[in-house]
N, C-alpha and C positions, 0 to 999 in steps of 0.2 A: 503493501500500499505505499502509496508515495504522499509523504504530508508536506505543508509548507515548511519552510526553512525558517529558524530564529533568524535574526540579526543578531552577531556577534558585536561589542563592543570592545575593539582594537587600537593598538595604536600603529603608528607609519611603520614605528621600528619592528614590530611583530609580523608585517605584513611584509616586511622588507626580508625579514629572515625564514620564510615560511617558503621552502622549495618542494616539500611532497604532496604528492595529489592522492586522490582516493576517489573509488568510482563506488555510488552508491549498490544496493542491489533492488533488482525488481525488473518488470519488463522496459520501463522509462528510467533508467540508473541518474541519479543526480551526482555531479561532480563535486567534490571538496578539495580543500585545499589546509592540509593539516601544519598546524602551528607546532614550534619548540616550547612552547609555552600555554599549551591546553586546551588549544580550538580547533574545532574541525568545520572550518568554514565554507559555507556557500554565499549568504549574505553576509554584509558586514555594516556595521556604523562607527564612521569616522569624524574627527571633529579638528579643524585646526584653520589656516592662514590659506586661502584656495587663490591662487594667481590668476589674472585673464587668459583666456583659452585660446589655442590655436587649430586653425583648419589641419587635419591630418587626411593622407589618403590620396588619390589621384582621380576617384571616380568622382565628378561633379555631383552625379546621381544620385549617389548614396553620401552625402556630407559625414564626416566623425572630426569630431572636436577633443582635444585634448587640454586638462590645465594640472597643475600641481597642486596638491594638499601638503602642507606642512604644520607638523605639530611640536611639541618640545623633544621628540625624538628620533625624528626623522620626516623622511618625506614618499609621497605615493603618487602614480599619476593617477589622474580621475578622467575618465573620457565617458562619451554619448555620442550614439550616433540617431541614423534617420529611425531605426527601432525603437527608441526613446526621446521621442520628439519633445516633450515637455523638459526633460532633463538638458537634452541638448541645446533650445533654448534658455535653461536658466544657466548654462555654461557658459553660453556665448554672450549673455546680458552684461556682462561686468567688463568694465576698462581698467580697473586697478585691485588690488590683492585685498580681500576682506575676509574676517570671520566666517565660515562657513560648517554645517552640517551635512554631511552626504550619507546617505545609504545605496548600496548598492550589491553588486554581486562580483566577487575576486574571479581575477583571470591571472594564470601564469603563463607567460609566453615564455615558448625555449627556442634560441636561437640555433645554428647548425652548430654553432662552437661550444654547444652543451652549456649557454649561459641561460638564466630563466630570470625574466624581469616581470612582478607584481603589479597588475593596477587593476584598478574600482572601475567597474561599467556601472554609471551613475542611474538609479531607477528612479531617484529624486533629491534635490540638494538644494537648499535656500542659503540666503548669506542671513546672520543672526547677528544680536548685538553680542558683544563680548562678554557680557554675562552669562548668556544662553550659551555659549560655545566654552565658557570654563565648567557649567554645570554638566554640558555631555562630557566634557574631557574627566570629570569628577566623577561619573558613569562608569567612563571607560577604566580610569585608575582602580577604581575600586572591584569592578569586575576582572579585570587581570590579576591584580594581588590575590583576588580569592580563590582563579584558577590556579597561580601558580601554587599555593597553598596545597591544593590538592595534587598537581604534580610531585609537590616535593613530598607529602604524605605517602601518596606509592611507591615515590623511590625510596623512601626509607623501609617501609613495611608493603610489601609487593603483597604479600598474603592476605592483606584485608580485602574482604567483599565487596562487591558493590552493594549488594543488599544493605552491607553494615553502614557504606557511605551514605545511601537514598534515604535509609533511616533517621540519618542525620540532616537532611534537608540538603544534602549535594546532588542537583539534577543530573538525571543519568545521562545525558548528553555529556556533560561535563567530565564526567567518570570515564565515559567510552572514549572521549578525546584525549585525557590526560594519560591514557595507558596507550593510547597511538602515539602520542607524542615520544612518551620513555621508549617505546619501540623502535620507531622511525628516527629520532634525535637522540641519541645514547650519550653523546659526549659534548651536551651544550652547556654553556656557563649560564643558567640560571640564576644564580646568585648576581652575577654583573647585570641582566637585564632586570631584576629587581631593583639596582642601584639606580638604572638608569630612567625607572618611573619616578624617582625624587623632580625629575623637572617637569614633569607632568603635574605631579603634586605642588610644586612652585608655582606654575601658571595656573593653577586652580586657587590659590591665594591670592593672586593678583601679586606676584614678585615682577612680572616679567612682563612688556608689551607683547604687540603683537608680533608671531613668530617670521623671521623672514625666510624666505626659500634658500637652502645653501646653493652656492655655484660649484659648477663643475657638471659633469655629464649626470644622468639618472642612476640613481645607485641599481646595482645587480646583485643577482645570488647566483651561485655556482649550485649546477643542478649534479647532485653527486650519484644519482640513482634513477634511471629513468624506468620511469613507469609503465607497466603492460599497454599495450595498443588499446585505445578504448573502441569498445565495439560499437557500430553505427546504429544509432537509434533506428527502430523500424517506423514505419509511415504510419500517423495515426488510420485505425479504422472508421469507417463511416460511419459506425455508430458513436466512436470519439468524438469526431467532428460533429455530430449531431448533439453530443452532452457541451461540449464546447461551445457551440452557438447559442444553447438554451442559456446556460452561464451567462455568457454576454449580456444576452437578452436581460436576464433577471438584474446584472447590474446597471444596465440603461435604466430600465424601471426605476431602480430604487431613487439612481441620481438623480433621476429626472425630477422626483417629487423632494427631495432631499434640499435642506436649506444653503448647504454648503456647496452642493455641486458633488458630492461624494457619495458611494455608496456604501451604507455602511454593513461590514463585512456579516455580523450576525443576522441581520435584517434578510440579507443574499442566501445565508446558508438556509434559513427558515424555509423561504420561499422554494429555494433547491429543493428541499425533502419533500414539500408537497407538491410538488413537480417531477417526483419520483427519481429524485439524486441523494440517498443517504448521505449520513455524513460523510464517513471513507472516501465514496465516490467522489462526494462535492470536493473534498479536499484535493484527492487525485488532479480532477479536473483544473482547479483554480491552480495549483502546482503548474500543470504544462503549459497555462495560460501563461503565468510568470516567467516560467523559463522560457515561451516564443516570445516575449515580450508585449503580449497584446495587452495583458493589464499589468497595472504597477499598485502600489502601494506606499505612497509616499508618507502618508500619515498611519500610524499601528491603528488595524482596525476598520479603515477605511480604503474603499477601491475606486479604481479609475480606468479608463482606457488608455492605452498609453499613445 
């Protein structure tokens, strides 16, 4: 069963250091980027200073734009193209660096030389006051430190069971990600990364101004182990296309009568249930539509067509 992916709160440094991929199970497996610090990322939330965007690519009929988001730990590319028209418009709108929060999907590009570069394909982004940027960075720091605690505990006590950790309130996704991180990155200096988070804490406290983008080439990471080839996803069946069309119609119905122009996720799922799409099937349809770029969730719990 395909479920919607949680957006992990991460720093640019964590993204820069993530170079191992994993493919989920099922007919339409989702790809994940494994972090050395306990995240298994498909979607992420990042915050920092976003530079003005520049056009890249040669096909004018398929515009594609790229900017860089810099937080106190590093920098990561943020991109958007014709399949993310609202995000692309927001990316293009700014003419000067500004504080921003970005929600998007991670992507690891591998060159022929075995070097990989991580970027975030924006689903939604917005310029924010510095106070909101710091508040988002506070969430990033808090979640990252909590995840590091889980990884380090498992490193000390590998025999502790998932049930024990989940009984203490630790999300199952965090436990699985922590175990994968220890397996795929056995020699990472996590204590050094924990110290680097001090810069985020200082930014949250207001001890520094807007972060300046670093000079020089974009940061890259070396891919030390190539993952197995990804199987091509099968084409949607006629029944799946009908389900997707129905779900999009429901999104339109709900958004048309909403005050803010967004479709409330709970309302859409309730209507889907009444039209023959039970909760697991509706979640699978929603995940496919988000993966294809047909739908986006710029605000948690709110949907709109991309």
